[in-house]
N, C-alpha and C positions, 0 to 999 in steps of 0.2 A: 752308410758312412758317412759319407764326407759332408754329409748334409747335418748331422748328428753332432759332427766335428768342429764344423763351421757355428753351431747355435752354441756349444759350448765357450768355442774362443769367445763368442760376444760378450757372453755370460763372467766371461773371465775379467772382460775389458770395460768393464763396468763398475762406475761409482756406488755404493748401496747407499748414498747418500742421497743423490738426484736419480738412481735410476738410469741413468744416460752414460755414453760413453763417456771413458774420462777425457777430460777438459785440462791442461797442465798437468798430468799425472803426479802426484807424490807418493812415494814410502816413507810410511814411518816406519820405527824399530820393531814394532810386532809382526810385521812383512806386510800388511793389508795396504792397499793403494787404495788414493781416493782425489779427485778432483784438488787442487790449489787451494779453490775458493770455498769449496763445499766444506773441508775440514778448519779451515781458519775459521767458515762461521761458524761450526761446532764448539772450537774450544772458545770463542770470544764469547761465548753465553756463559761460562765457566771462568770470566776473566779474576772474579775474587778468590775463585779456589788456587790454592799450588800445584794440584794435584791435576794431569789430566788424561784421559782414557783413551784406549779404543772405540770406535761405534760399535765394531764386531764384535770382537773380543774382549770388550773390557780391560783390555792389560792397563794397567797406568802407566805414567812417566810423573820424573819429577827431574831436572825443572822444567818446560813444553818444551819437545822436542822444535829443533830450527829445519822448517821444509823447503827439500831443493826439488827442483823440478829433476822429474827421472824423464831422461833424455829418452834410453831405448822405450820404455814404455811409450813414449810419444810418437815414436816412430812406427812404431807397431800400430796403434792404434790409428795413424795417418793410413797407414797399410790398409788397414781393414777398413776405412771409408770408401777408399780408392775400390776397391776389390766388390765395397756391397755386401760385402755379408753381415750388415747391420742388419738385411730387407727382412723379414719375412721367411720360414722356412720352408722350402718347395714344395712338401708331402701335403702341406695345407691348400695346394694350387688344385690338388686332386681330383677330379670330377667325380661327384659323390650322386646316388640315384637319382637326385632332383635337381642335379644341374644339368649345363650343356655342356656335349664334351666336346674336343677337338676332333675334325673330320679326318687329321692328317696325321696324327699322334699315334706310335701303334704302341702293343703293351696297354699298361698303365695309361691312361687318357687324362692329359689333362683337362682342367675349366676351360672352355672356350672367352674369350676375351670382346670377339665379336663377330657377327654372322656377315658374311656377304649377300646380297641381295641378286648377284648378276653370279656369280659363283653356285649360287644356294650351296653353301658349304659355312661350316663356324670353324674359327682359328683358336689356340692358343697364342698367347704374346708372342713366343719363338716364332709359330707358322702362318701367325698373322703378316710380319714383317715386309716380303717383298711387295704387299700393298701399298707399302709405301716409299719402296725402295723403287719398284717397277713403273715405269712410267705408265703402260698398257694399264695397270691395277690401279692403278692411282684413281682411275675417273669409276672404277666401281664403288655401290652403294655400299658403306658400312652400316650396320646396325646395332643393337644393344643383340646379347644372344637369344637368339630363338631356335624352340622345339619345331615352329612351325614351316620348317621353310618347304617342306616337299608340297605344302599347300599350295603354292605358290605355282607349281608344274601341273599345265594342263594334261589331265587323264586320258585327252582322247588324242589327242598327239604329240604328246612328250613335252612340251614347249612353253619357255616361261611366260605367265600370261604377265602381259603389258598393255593391254587394254580391257572397256571397260562398258559392256551393252550397257546403255540406258533403259533401251527397250523391255530388255528382257532383266534388269537390275544386277547383272552378275561380273565378276572379272572373267575374261577371256582368253587367248594367245591370239596372234597375226592370224592365223588359218583359222581358228575361230569366226573373224569376222568376214574374211571371203567365203566361209562356207557354211556352214546352218544361220548362221550368224549375219548371212549378208542383204544388205537393204536394211539394218537394223540400226538405229541412231548410237553409233560407236566412237567413242573417245579414249585418247589414254588415259591409261592408268594414273598416271602424274594429272592430268588437268584435271578429271574424277576429281581426286584427292584434294587438287586446289580449290575445285570449288565446293564441296564436302566441308573441305578446312574451314572456309568462309564461314559457313551457315552453321559449322561449328564451334567456331570462336564468339559465332553471335548469340547462339546456346550459352556456351559458357560464360557470356557477360550478363546472358539473362539468370543463369542459375546464381551467379558470383552478387547479383543485383538484385533476387530472393533472397539469398542467402544474408547478406547485407541489412534488407527490409526485415526476417524473421530474425534474426541479431538486436536489431533494435528491438522490434516488437518481444522477446524473450526479456532483452533488459527493462522496458517500460511494464513488460507483466511482473517481474522481478519487483524492483519500483512500487508497483499497483499492489502486490501480496504487502509487499513494507508497509505501505500506508495502507491496508487496510487492518492488519495485523496492529501499526499504531491507533489508529482508529479507534478499531474492537476493543484494544487495551484501554485507550482514554474514555469509549464510552462506558463499558465497565465499571472502571474505577471511579467515575462520574453518576451512574447511576445508582450503584453503591452506596455512594456518598449521598446521594439524596434520597432514595428509598430508607437509608437508617437513619437518615434524619426524618423520615415521617415514620417509622418504625420507635425512634427514642418518642417523638411526641406523642403517640398513641400510648407509648408506656410511661410517660410521663401523668400525661391525662386521667391512665390506670389510676396510677400511684395518687391523685392529687384528689380524684375522685374518692377511693377507696380510702384516703384521710379524710374527707367532707364525710362521707357516712357514717365514719366513725366516730367524728369529732359531736356529729350529728347525736346517733348514737347514743355517747355519753350523756350531753346535754337532755336530752329525753328523757333515760334512764335515771339522774342523778333528780331534772324535775317528779316525773313518779314515784320515787323511793320517799323521797321527801314529803310528798303530800299522803306518803302509805305510813311513814314514825306519825303524823299529826294524828290521822286516822285511830292510828291504832292508840296511839294517850288518850284520846278521845272516847275509847274504848272502854283501855281500862278505868278513868275517871266513872263513866257512865256505870262499871261494874261496882265500883266500892259505894256512889249512891245508891244504886241498887242495895246492895246489902244493910246500909244503914237505914233505909227506909224497910225491907223485910223485919229487919230487927226490934224496929220500932212499931211496924204494925203486929206484932205478936207481944206487943205490951199487956198486962191486964188490967193495970193499975193507970185510970184514966187522968189521974192527975200528974202521973211521972208522962204519960204522953204526951197532955197538953204542954205540959211543961218543955220538953225538948224538941217539939213539935218547929218551933222556932228557929230553933239552933240549926238546922240543915239549911244547907246553902242554896239558892235556888241555882237551877243548872246553868250552866256558861251557854252561848250562842252553837248552834250545832254547829258542824260545817257544811258547808254547800255540799247537794248531792254530786256526783259523777257521771256525767253521760259519758259511756264509752264509745265511740266513733264506730265505723267497721273497719276489720283489721285491713286498712291499706296504710302503711306508713311509710318505706318505699318501695313499694310499689310501681308509685309515680315514677322516679328515679329510675328504676328496671326500663319502666318502658320508656320512658327519654329517652336513653343509653340503644335501646335499642330502636328507636325511629332512626334515631343518627346511624346506626352500622346498616339499616335497609339502605340509607341515603349513601351512605359510604360504597356500600355494594355495588351500587347501579351506579355508581358516577365512574367509579374502579373499572367495571363492567366495560361502562362505553367506553372512557379513554384508555383503555388498555388494548379494546382492540385496534386503536387508532394506534397504538405504539405499536404492536405484535406488526402490521401492516407498513411503519415506515421500515421497520429491522427488515420485512421482504420485500422491502423496496429496492433494499442495496444490488445491486446487480451491475459489477463490473463489464464482463465479459460478454453479457449480449443485453447491448442498450434498445428502449424500443425505437423502431425510426419514427421521426416525425410525421406527425397525421400530413396527407396531403388537401383533407375537406376539411370545411367547414363542422362537420357532423362528427368528422372525425375528432377535431377539435373539443368538442363540447362534451365528449368524454371525460374530458379532464378539467372540465369545467370548475373551478372552487367559489363557495362563496364568503364575498369579500365587502368587509365593512371599514370605516375609515375611525380612526382613535381618536377621538377630543382632547384626550390627554396629550397628544402628539404638535394639534394643531395650533399655526398661528393666529394670535389675538387678532386677528385680519380676515380671517375666515370664517364665512359660517356653514353649518354642517347642519343639512337636510338629507331626507326621502330616507330616515331609517339610518343615517351616518354612511350612506354612500355618495352624496350627491356634497362639493365645494366649491362655493361662491368665494371671489375676492371681494372683499367690501371696503368700504373708507374708514365706517365708524371699526371700532374693537367691538370685541362680542365678549361678554363678561366670563371667562372662562376662569377657573381657580389656574390657583399656580402650580406649577408641574415641573419633576426636572425633567421629563420627557418630554415636555413642549421648543418648538424649537422659536425663537425669539431673535431670529437675527435676517429668517430667511421664510417669503408665503409658502410656505407647502407642508404636507401633512402628510406620514404614516401609515398604512393598512392597521388592523387591532390583531390581523393571522398572519402570523408566521407562516412561511412557503419552502415546503421541502418535497422531493419527491416531481413530480409532474403536474403541472398547474397551466390551467390558462384562462383569461377572461380580457375582458372589453371595455373599453372607456371611451365614453361619449363625449364629444365638447361641441360647443355650440357656436362659444362669444369669446375675443378674444385670442386667447394662445395658451399650451396644457404643455410640460413636460409629463412625459408618463415615466415611471421611473422604478426599477429594483433597489435597493436598499440595505445594507448590512446596519443592525439595530444602533450600530457601535457609530454611527455617525454622529458630528459635532452638531448640538443643536442651537450653538451658538459661536459667535467670532467672523472671523473672514469669510468673503465668499467662495474660496478656495475651502475652506474647512466645512462646510455644512452645505453648502446648493448642492442640488444630486447631477451629479455629473461634471462636477468639479475636482473632485478627487477620486482617489481608489478604489471607496467605499459604496460606488454608485454608479449606475447606468440607465442614460436617461435618451428619450426620441422627444425632441423639440414638436411638437406640432403646431403649424400656423397655414392663413392660408397662402403664405408665401410658400410652403413646401415644408421639408422634414429636414431635421441634421440631429445626427446622433452627439452624444455627449460621452466621454468616459476620460477621467484621471486629467480634465480640464485638456482633451485636445478633442477638437470637432470632425466629426465625418459627415462629406455631403450623404444626401441621401432622396434617389430618384424612385416616385411611385406614383399610382394616382391617387389625386386627392381625394379625403374622406371622412367625414366627421367621426367616423369610430374605429379604433385601434382596438387589434387583438394583442396579446401577449400571450407567449409561451413559454414556456421554463420545463426545461428538463434539469433540475438540481444537480445530478449525481453525476449527466452526461455532461454538464457544464456549458449546457445548452441555452440561450438566450436568444428567442425570436421575435421581431414588430412586424405584425401586417396590417395592412390595411382592407378594412373590410366594406365591405358592399355587397352587389350580387355574388361576384367573389370574393376568394381572399387574394389579395399581392403581397407578397414576400418585400418587406422595406429593408429590413437589415437582421444580418444574423451574427450573433457571437458565440466563440468557442471559448471558452477557457474553463479553471477548477474555481467552483466556490467553496469558501472556507469556513462558512457560520450560513444560517438561515437567514433568506431574504423576507422583504417587506415590499409589497405595491407603495408605491410614492407619489404624490401629484405634487408637481410646481408652477404656479402662476406667475407670470412675470408683468401683468397688468388688472388695474383696477376693474372691474366687473368681468373676469375672466370666469369662467366655470366650467366644469368637468363632472359626470356622474360615472362611477362603476356599475356596470347595465348586471340589471339581474339574468342570468342565464339559467336557470333550474327552473 
């Protein structure tokens, strides 16, 4: 009951605004008490109003009451603070079924505050106090309340197990160490704990590092999900646009063809009907002449017959006969459209297979490992030819547009917006996505073997358009002096065996670009790990007149 009275007392000395013990308590005319600052702030919010009210009972006051500190309440609150009656009620500290109870308490036991590993007992705050006051007890090891203290007692000798047998990997008491564990590798439990603690910390560090790594991986995977979604949305939108344009073109062609056929139909029908009308007029005229001749032929008077005969007008020239052709008026048009349909279907089937394969090559979580042998690389070999529309006019293309040679004299190329005009280089006709492998063989001078975004500038400064001098191209310079890798105008020396043939491996989706020296064996010269944001094209750049290089046939 005293506990409940203390709880009521505390409630009575609390401010209903801040819900804490009264500070500088004041009592307003209705009898309710508040902290002076709390009631002032409450009334200050309604400065413009002349009527002020009590937050609890809503009684109003006019004018605003003058606030005076209640000395008696202030004294009581201070006493309340000294006696600690604002602490939590003691009945909340009783031990429940799941709690560790005090081993000293009698009757209804309180919750244990600590357990002692020496006494092998648990104590509430009150009964724990001797461990803080008595010098011998201060040396005892106190831990958080535990229900497993009895597990520290040796069941054989009824002693505290302070030893650890490393041979049998179990806790033992001192008597055990000189009895059945005699001759075993034994240490104090504290020493073993220290050793295991170090191992535990190492394990924790490894786990924490793995957690950080996994969290980083999860974050990257989330970013990958977002990137996949953005890319897929963009691809769907763009593909819808392209295919819609194709559908519109076909629909327009269908409409134009329908209109053309109907127009031709109208013209031909009109021409035939005009000829038909002329023939019908001729038939009418011939029938009239025939009637006159018939009438004259039945005249019995010879003189009358001879008199009227000359008056019959001579027959007009007859319309030429009609030579009707076989009925194949618009069948040729239908045949032409059918032929076009068949060709389009063949092209779409072939190209659509490539499109579908490109979609299935999107593989984020399980990237294919880079091949280890030339035979493995050749599985990804692709046919690459050089695009004459991109070749500088000093480059001579030959061998089916697979070989390029830098010449003094200009070649007779027609003007084209894709042509490099400021530098001696050329791009492939084919775009490179997915996994690709090709080889370049050079014999004379030097060459830069490159992969390039199509958006690279075709004219301008060296930094704008030369392969490897900007962020739109990656290039391996090959010469008799060795190799150098270039990207964004930064050169990286490359060591490796000299060879006249260089292999290039590209995994577009994984962002991997590798250059190999190809001879009897393949030696990695340089690898790039990045993110490619556009389709790539193979490229060749020549620094000297007479330099020549050829993209090898691998299939």
